N, C-alpha and C positions, 0 to 999 in steps of 0.2 A: 297156576298162580302160586305165588310166593308166599309162604304162612310170615304169617307176622307175630310177634309176642303178643299183641291183643288176642289171635286166634288162638294161642295157646292156654292163655291164663282164662279164657271162658268160650266154649264154646258153642256154635249155633247149628241149627238144622232145623228147613222146615219139612213138615209134615203134612200135607194138606193144607191147611187154615190156619192151623196152628205151627208159632217159632218154639224152638223147643231148646232154653238157654242153659247151659250148662256149668257153673262153678266149677276149675279143671287144676286145683291145686289139692289134691289127695294126700299127698303128702303133707302137709301143713291142714289137713282135715278142713281143706278150704278156707282161709283165713284171707279177710279181706283188706288187701292194700291198697294203697291210692292205684296204680297201674290198675288193680283186679277193677278198684269202682270206675273207671274211665273203661276199662273192655264191658263191662257190665251195660253203663250206659249209651255206648255205642251199640252193642248187642240190641236191646232195646229201641233203641231209635230205628233200627234197622225192622225189626219186627212191627214198631207202629205204622212205616211202609207199608209191606208185604204179607202181613199176618192179618187174621181177625180175634187172634186171642194167643196167650202163651203161656208157657209152662217153664218155669224154674227149679234147677234140682241140683244138687249137688254129688260129682263125680266121686267114685267110692264108697266107704261106710258112712259119712258124715256130710251133712247138706253144709253148715259153716258154723266153724268155731271161733268165730265172731271177731275183730280188729287184730290184724296183726300187730302186734304189742312190740316185736322190735322196730317198726318203723313209728311206732309212736313218744318214746322213752325218750328222745332228748327236744321235742320240741318246745318252742317258744310259746308264752302264754297264747300269742296273736296266732301264730301258726297253727296251735291245736284248733283255735275258734272257725280258722277259714277250712282245715281239716273236715270241723264238725259242719261247716254250711255246704263243704261238697257233698258229703252223705246225706244232707237234707236234701239238695236238691236234687240229684239222682233218685232218690227213694220218693221223693214227692212226685218224678216226673213217671215213676211205675204207678204211684197212690193214685195220681189224677191225669191219667194217662186218655189214651181214645178205646186200647182194649183191654178187654179182660186181662189180668194177669193171675197163674194158678201156681202154688208154690205146692213142692213133691219134698214133706221133710223127712228125715232118716237119721238115726245118730243123734249126732251133736245137733244141736240147735242152739247156741249159746251168744249172748252179749248180741254183737253186730250181726249176727246170724240169725237171731231171734229178729230183731230190728227189720231187716230184710224182708224177714217173711210176714212180718206185721202190715208191711208195706205193700202187700198182694192181698187180694180180695178175698180167692179162696184159698185156705191151709189143708192142706192134706198128709197126715201124718203117718209113717209106720209105727206098729207098736214096740218098735224097738228106739224111734225118738228119746230123747231128753232133753229138758229145757231148762237153761239156767241163767241169769243175770249175776256173774260174781264181779260185778263192779267195786262195791262195797269192799270188799276182800283185796283186791287190786290198789286201793287207794285210787280210782277212778270213777267215773260218772257217764252213764250214757250220753251218748253225744249224735247217735244216728236215729233220732227221734223216736226213741223208744217212750220216754216220757210223754208224749202223746199218743202214739198208736198202742203203741203194750199197754198203758192204762188204760186205757178206752177199752182194750178188749178184756181185758182180764180185772181189774180196777187198781185203784192205785196201791190201797193196801196191801193186795196181793204182790204188786209190783217192787214194792218197799220189803217185803219179807224176802223177796229170792235176792233182791240186792243187797239185805244187810247180813243175811244168813250164808249165802250162796249155796244153798242148799240146789239139787235140782227136782224136776217133776218129770213125769212120766208123761205118754203121751196121752192115756186113758185120763188122768187128772186135768190136763191141761185142757182135753176135751170139756170135760164137764166144766174148767173156769171160762169155757169159751173162747180159749187161743187158737182151736182148730174146730174147723168143722167135721172132719172124716178121719176116723184113724183107721188103717187095714194092717190085713197081716205083712208078716217083715216080708221086703222085698216089691211089694203092690205098692207102694204108694206114687212113683212113676205114673202108671199104670193108671190108673185111678185118676191122677191128675190130669191126664193126657184126654180120660173120657171126657171130663168135667169141659178140659176149656174146648174140646171139639163142641160139646155141646153150646156152652156160651158165645162161640164164633157160629153159629147158626142165629144168633139172634140179629135185630135189626140195629145198627148200627148207631144209629139215634138215640134207641131204646138203650145201650149199652153206655153211652157217652152219659148220658142224663142219670144213669145209677153210678157211675165212676164217679161223678164230676158233682151233679146235685145233693146225693145222698149226703155223703162228707159235709158237704158247708152248710146242710139242713141243719145238721147235728150240733153246729154253731151258733145257731139262731136261736131267738124267741121262736116262741111258739106261731105268732100272728106272720112271722117273717116267712118263718118256715113254712108256714099254709100258702102265704102269697107264693115263694120259690116252687112250690109244687104244683100251683096250678098253673101257672106259666110253663112249668116243664112237661107238664101233663097236656098242654095244647099244644105246643110244638111237636112232640113225637106223634101225639095222635093224627095231626094233618099231614103226616111227611105221607110221600105216595107209597112207602114201604108198609106203613101203617095200613091205611086203607086197601092195598092189595090185600095183607095179614090179615083183618080183621072181616075182609068178604069173605075171605076162602075159609075162616071159621065159620059166619053166621052160613055160607052155601055147603057146610058139611064137607071141605073139601082140605081141614087143616084137624090133627089129631088133639083128643079133651084131653084136659090136663090127667097127667098118669096116676095113678095109685101109688103109695109112700114105698119109697127104694128102702129095704129092708136091710144095707149094706151098710 
């Protein structure tokens, strides 16, 4: 089979039920330009068809250094708006898709790379990962959904601090802020992400769909509307044949109980 530029920019492999998607421009610290964005979108579309979960990682030492600024310098205002909309659309298909996505973060997680990570559902960071939003120092503003997703993860004040000062934050600090859920030893983030994705892949598909799509929408609703949607989603998921089979297995003691806390 002939290799295309799309296959080169973003790699794809299927490991059992998990699609493993790699940003593949290590010489550019995996900076994202429009061709990379289209390749990532295509890889996620494929994953949605043949996998039950996905992992996104960066080839080489870094996850992603963000927007490919060389592509951005000479855009007209309207071209820049369209460019931002492309990022919004692709990242929204990740965030509100049908399969859980785990990001494995190492080295630079900067600007648009942080925005991509924020669109995933679980973020696993190596101890060597560092996070930054240097848009203010470069005379620009985030355009890949960071105003919504990153601000909700770590708070608007902390996000503004990163953008105004250009400083970077270590993985341990980002975990404290709520930007990542797991911190691993150097080099171990991808394996941990694969483990978590494989675990999520075993869930009922309808449950995963409800978690990915109802939960973030409920955050945008009033309390009353959120509780109404929660009741509907609870009823829909509980009454599926798969849910009935899993609940019966638990009641018949054929399913495992809740595990003790993971010390990692």
